[in-house]
Structure formats: C-alpha cells, structure tokens
Backbone as a printed PyTorch tensor [residue, N CA C, xyz], in Angstrom:
tensor([[[ 42.3560, -64.3300,  64.0870],
         [ 42.8700, -63.3170,  63.1860],
         [ 42.4440, -61.9420,  63.6880]],

        [[ 43.3930, -61.0050,  63.7890],
         [ 43.0440, -59.6630,  64.2570],
         [ 42.1960, -58.9120,  63.2310]],

        [[ 41.5070, -57.9070,  63.7010],
         [ 40.6890, -57.0680,  62.8260],
         [ 41.5670, -56.3680,  61.7990]],

        [[ 40.9670, -55.9560,  60.6900],
         [ 41.6920, -55.2610,  59.6260],
         [ 42.3790, -54.0220,  60.1780]],

        [[ 43.6730, -53.8890,  59.9040],
         [ 44.4200, -52.7280,  60.3490],
         [ 44.9830, -52.8490,  61.7570]],

        [[ 44.7370, -53.9920,  62.4290],
         [ 45.2510, -54.1930,  63.7820],
         [ 46.4400, -55.1410,  63.7100]],

        [[ 47.5570, -54.7200,  64.2800],
         [ 48.7570, -55.5360,  64.2850],
         [ 48.7720, -56.4000,  65.5330]],

        [[ 49.0440, -57.6660,  65.3850],
         [ 49.1420, -58.5640,  66.5330],
         [ 50.5480, -59.1340,  66.5860]],

        [[ 51.2280, -58.9700,  67.7010],
         [ 52.5990, -59.4320,  67.8950],
         [ 52.5740, -60.9290,  68.1780]],

        [[ 53.2840, -61.7060,  67.3710],
         [ 53.3080, -63.1610,  67.5600],
         [ 54.7400, -63.6710,  67.5440]],

        [[ 55.0170, -64.6340,  68.4020],
         [ 56.2930, -65.3370,  68.4290],
         [ 55.9770, -66.8140,  68.2830]],

        [[ 56.4850, -67.4300,  67.2220],
         [ 56.2060, -68.8460,  66.9270],
         [ 54.7050, -69.1250,  66.9010]],

        [[ 53.9520, -68.1990,  66.3420],
         [ 52.5180, -68.3790,  66.1870],
         [ 51.6890, -68.1010,  67.4290]],

        [[ 52.3300, -67.6850,  68.5180],
         [ 51.6180, -67.4230,  69.7620],
         [ 51.6320, -65.9200,  70.0390]],

        [[ 50.4470, -65.3640,  70.3190],
         [ 50.3700, -63.9410,  70.6450],
         [ 51.1810, -63.6920,  71.9060]],

        [[ 51.9890, -62.6160,  71.9090],
         [ 52.8930, -62.3460,  73.0260],
         [ 52.7410, -60.9090,  73.5030]],

        [[ 52.5130, -60.7520,  74.7950],
         [ 52.5330, -59.4390,  75.4350],
         [ 53.2790, -59.5870,  76.7540]],

        [[ 53.8720, -58.4990,  77.2140],
         [ 54.5660, -58.4830,  78.4950],
         [ 53.8000, -57.6020,  79.4700]],

        [[ 53.9210, -57.9120,  80.7480],
         [ 53.3030, -57.1050,  81.7990],
         [ 54.2680, -55.9870,  82.1880]],

        [[ 53.7380, -54.7910,  82.3600],
         [ 54.5380, -53.6130,  82.7110],
         [ 53.9010, -52.8920,  83.8860]],

        [[ 54.7380, -52.1680,  84.6130],
         [ 54.2770, -51.1940,  85.5990],
         [ 54.7920, -49.8350,  85.1680]],

        [[ 53.8940, -48.8760,  85.1230],
         [ 54.2820, -47.4930,  84.8570],
         [ 54.1210, -46.7550,  86.1770]],

        [[ 55.2350, -46.2340,  86.7060],
         [ 55.2260, -45.5410,  87.9960],
         [ 55.4280, -44.0480,  87.7460]],

        [[ 54.4880, -43.2550,  88.2360],
         [ 54.5210, -41.8080,  88.0040],
         [ 54.4050, -41.0840,  89.3430]],

        [[ 55.2870, -40.1120,  89.5670],
         [ 55.1390, -39.1890,  90.6900],
         [ 54.8830, -37.8200,  90.0770]],

        [[ 53.6800, -37.3110,  90.2780],
         [ 53.3140, -35.9950,  89.7580],
         [ 54.1150, -34.9150,  90.4710]],

        [[ 54.3920, -33.8320,  89.7720],
         [ 55.2150, -32.7700,  90.3580],
         [ 54.5750, -32.1540,  91.5980]],

        [[ 53.2460, -32.2140,  91.7360],
         [ 52.5720, -31.6510,  92.9030],
         [ 52.4450, -32.6430,  94.0470]],

        [[ 52.8490, -33.8890,  93.8460],
         [ 52.6210, -34.9340,  94.8350],
         [ 53.8800, -35.7470,  95.0730]],

        [[ 53.9880, -36.3470,  96.2360],
         [ 55.1110, -37.2340,  96.5310],
         [ 54.7120, -38.7010,  96.4260]],

        [[ 53.4250, -38.9860,  96.4130],
         [ 52.9530, -40.3690,  96.3410],
         [ 52.9080, -40.8300,  94.8800]],

        [[ 53.4860, -42.0030,  94.5870],
         [ 53.4700, -42.4830,  93.2070],
         [ 52.0990, -43.0300,  92.8040]],

        [[ 51.7990, -42.9170,  91.5260],
         [ 50.6450, -43.5620,  90.9260],
         [ 51.2210, -44.6990,  90.0960]],

        [[ 50.7160, -45.9160,  90.2950],
         [ 51.2620, -47.0720,  89.6040],
         [ 50.1870, -47.6650,  88.7100]],

        [[ 50.4920, -47.7420,  87.4100],
         [ 49.5990, -48.3360,  86.4250],
         [ 50.1420, -49.7150,  86.0640]],

        [[ 49.3100, -50.7310,  86.1070],
         [ 49.6770, -52.0640,  85.6390],
         [ 49.0360, -52.2410,  84.2650]],

        [[ 49.8320, -52.6860,  83.2920],
         [ 49.3090, -52.8100,  81.9310],
         [ 50.0900, -53.8690,  81.1630]],

        [[ 49.5870, -54.2370,  80.0120],
         [ 50.2580, -55.1930,  79.1200],
         [ 50.5040, -54.5220,  77.7870]],

        [[ 51.6880, -54.7430,  77.2380],
         [ 52.0420, -54.1730,  75.9370],
         [ 52.8540, -55.1720,  75.1430]],

        [[ 52.9250, -54.9770,  73.8410],
         [ 53.6480, -55.8980,  72.9700],
         [ 55.1450, -55.6390,  72.9520]],

        [[ 55.5870, -54.4750,  73.4610],
         [ 57.0200, -54.1620,  73.4430],
         [ 57.3340, -53.0850,  74.4740]],

        [[ 58.6260, -52.9550,  74.7730],
         [ 59.0650, -51.8790,  75.6550],
         [ 58.6880, -50.5300,  75.0590]],

        [[ 58.8790, -50.3980,  73.7520],
         [ 58.5760, -49.1350,  73.0720],
         [ 57.1050, -48.7430,  73.2710]],

        [[ 56.2050, -49.6990,  73.1410],
         [ 54.7800, -49.4110,  73.3100],
         [ 54.4790, -48.9790,  74.7480]],

        [[ 55.1050, -49.6210,  75.7180],
         [ 54.8940, -49.2530,  77.1180],
         [ 55.4510, -47.8580,  77.4120]],

        [[ 56.6090, -47.5540,  76.8480],
         [ 57.2120, -46.2310,  77.0440],
         [ 56.3470, -45.1480,  76.4280]],

        [[ 55.8290, -45.3960,  75.2420],
         [ 54.9430, -44.4170,  74.5860],
         [ 53.6910, -44.1720,  75.4340]],

        [[ 53.1540, -45.2300,  76.0240],
         [ 51.9790, -45.0780,  76.8890],
         [ 52.3330, -44.2260,  78.1060]],

        [[ 53.4790, -44.5040,  78.7070],
         [ 53.9120, -43.7280,  79.8700],
         [ 54.0670, -42.2570,  79.5100]],

        [[ 54.6630, -41.9860,  78.3580],
         [ 54.8660, -40.5980,  77.9260],
         [ 53.5440, -39.8790,  77.7110]],

        [[ 52.5030, -40.6140,  77.3570],
         [ 51.1940, -39.9870,  77.1470],
         [ 50.5020, -39.6500,  78.4780]],

        [[ 50.9710, -40.2470,  79.5670],
         [ 50.3360, -40.0360,  80.8730],
         [ 50.9770, -38.9330,  81.7090]],

        [[ 52.1960, -38.5050,  81.3460],
         [ 52.9270, -37.5640,  82.2030],
         [ 52.9150, -36.1440,  81.6510]],

        [[ 53.1990, -35.2150,  82.5610],
         [ 53.3460, -33.8080,  82.2080],
         [ 54.7700, -33.3950,  82.5340]],

        [[ 55.1840, -32.2270,  82.0600],
         [ 56.5190, -31.7300,  82.3740],
         [ 56.7010, -31.6520,  83.8820]],

        [[ 57.8380, -32.1230,  84.3590],
         [ 58.1330, -32.0820,  85.7840],
         [ 57.7860, -33.3460,  86.5440]],

        [[ 57.0220, -34.2530,  85.9280],
         [ 56.6790, -35.5140,  86.5740],
         [ 57.8550, -36.4800,  86.4850]],

        [[ 57.9830, -37.3360,  87.4940],
         [ 58.9470, -38.4280,  87.4460],
         [ 58.2170, -39.6430,  86.8940]],

        [[ 58.8810, -40.4210,  86.0360],
         [ 58.2310, -41.6080,  85.4770],
         [ 59.2470, -42.7220,  85.2740]],

        [[ 58.7950, -43.9390,  85.5170],
         [ 59.5790, -45.1360,  85.2250],
         [ 58.6600, -46.1790,  84.6220]],

        [[ 59.2220, -46.9890,  83.7180],
         [ 58.5020, -48.1140,  83.1380],
         [ 59.2900, -49.3740,  83.4970]],

        [[ 58.6080, -50.3250,  84.1210],
         [ 59.2320, -51.5720,  84.5570],
         [ 58.6120, -52.7620,  83.8470]],

        [[ 59.4550, -53.6590,  83.3600],
         [ 59.0360, -54.9680,  82.8420],
         [ 59.6470, -55.9820,  83.8000]],

        [[ 58.8200, -56.5070,  84.6920],
         [ 59.3460, -57.3980,  85.7280],
         [ 60.3010, -56.6300,  86.6250]],

        [[ 61.5140, -57.1330,  86.7790],
         [ 62.5140, -56.4850,  87.6160],
         [ 63.4050, -55.5200,  86.8480]],

        [[ 63.1480, -55.3560,  85.5530],
         [ 63.9700, -54.4900,  84.7030],
         [ 63.3080, -53.1390,  84.4800]],

        [[ 64.0320, -52.0780,  84.8200],
         [ 63.5650, -50.7350,  84.5210],
         [ 63.9480, -50.4440,  83.0680]],

        [[ 62.9500, -50.3060,  82.1890],
         [ 63.2340, -50.1100,  80.7650],
         [ 63.2060, -48.6380,  80.3650]],

        [[ 62.7270, -47.7660,  81.2660],
         [ 62.6840, -46.3350,  80.9690],
         [ 62.5750, -45.5520,  82.2690]],

        [[ 63.2980, -44.4420,  82.3460],
         [ 63.2320, -43.5740,  83.5120],
         [ 63.4270, -42.1390,  83.0510]],

        [[ 62.5910, -41.2440,  83.5580],
         [ 62.7340, -39.8280,  83.2410],
         [ 62.4630, -39.0090,  84.4910]],

        [[ 63.3820, -38.0990,  84.7940],
         [ 63.1450, -37.1830,  85.8910],
         [ 64.0670, -37.3580,  87.0710]],

        [[ 64.8050, -38.4590,  87.1250],
         [ 65.8200, -38.6360,  88.1560],
         [ 66.8760, -39.5870,  87.6190]],

        [[ 68.0040, -39.6720,  88.2910],
         [ 69.1350, -40.3890,  87.7290],
         [ 69.1460, -41.8810,  88.0070]],

        [[ 68.4480, -42.3470,  89.0400],
         [ 68.4390, -43.7810,  89.3070],
         [ 67.0160, -44.2530,  89.5970]],

        [[ 66.6900, -45.4880,  89.1800],
         [ 65.3390, -46.0070,  89.4080],
         [ 64.9760, -46.0280,  90.8860]],

        [[ 63.6840, -45.8520,  91.1890],
         [ 63.2000, -45.7800,  92.5590],
         [ 63.5700, -47.0150,  93.3630]],

        [[ 63.4460, -48.1740,  92.7830],
         [ 63.6880, -49.4010,  93.5360],
         [ 65.1370, -49.5260,  93.9650]],

        [[ 66.0540, -48.8450,  93.2940],
         [ 67.4620, -48.8870,  93.6630],
         [ 67.8490, -47.6830,  94.5050]],

        [[ 66.9400, -46.7660,  94.6580],
         [ 67.2190, -45.5300,  95.3680],
         [ 67.1220, -45.7490,  96.8770]],

        [[ 67.9210, -45.0410,  97.6520],
         [ 67.9520, -45.1830,  99.1070],
         [ 66.5750, -44.9600,  99.7300]],

        [[ 65.7970, -44.0560,  99.1650],
         [ 64.4970, -43.7310,  99.7530],
         [ 63.3440, -44.4680,  99.0730]],

        [[ 63.6410, -45.5700,  98.3820],
         [ 62.6000, -46.2970,  97.6380],
         [ 61.4530, -46.7230,  98.5430]],

        [[ 61.7440, -47.1320,  99.7540],
         [ 60.6790, -47.5720, 100.6400],
         [ 59.7480, -46.4250, 100.9940]],

        [[ 60.2500, -45.1970, 100.9930],
         [ 59.4040, -44.0410, 101.2750],
         [ 58.5000, -43.7300, 100.0850]],

        [[ 58.9920, -43.9670,  98.8650],
         [ 58.2070, -43.6590,  97.6660],
         [ 57.1770, -44.7350,  97.3740]],

        [[ 57.5000, -45.9800,  97.6690],
         [ 56.5960, -47.0670,  97.3490],
         [ 55.8480, -47.4630,  98.5920]]])
C-alpha cells in the first residue's frame, strides 16, 4: 500500500510504470543529454522533460520506439537525416 497521499498506478492489481528516455540538446551545445527514467504515464514523463529544459533547448520524450513528445524541431532525431551525428 502506498503512503498517504501517494498515488500508485495499477493495472489489474499490478503496479505499472514505463521506461522513458528524455533527450535534450541545450541551446549552447550540440551534444544531447539523455535521461533514462520510469514514469506512470506519457504525461508524467513529458512534465518531467519540461521541468528540465530552458527556452531554446530541443527536447524529445521516447517510450521505447515511440516518440511521445518533441519540442524545438519538426521531426524526431531518430528519423532525422543527421540522427547519427546527434546520437
């Protein structure tokens, strides 16, 4: 049982979290910073990513092979022609 005031996400009685990657390229740098984390939903992962970036930074949130959020460019890095240069 979770502590008082703590919400625990459960599916069929089993606690469920997904693994995410938050990829950030700071406006002063070309090298990405990649955070690996677990969250209960895409929304929670996106909120975490938004708390880590500043104006002008590029950011993407990935759940497995799915890009669930992107800000700062029109196509996800992994699909971009220069993805190998960024990663």
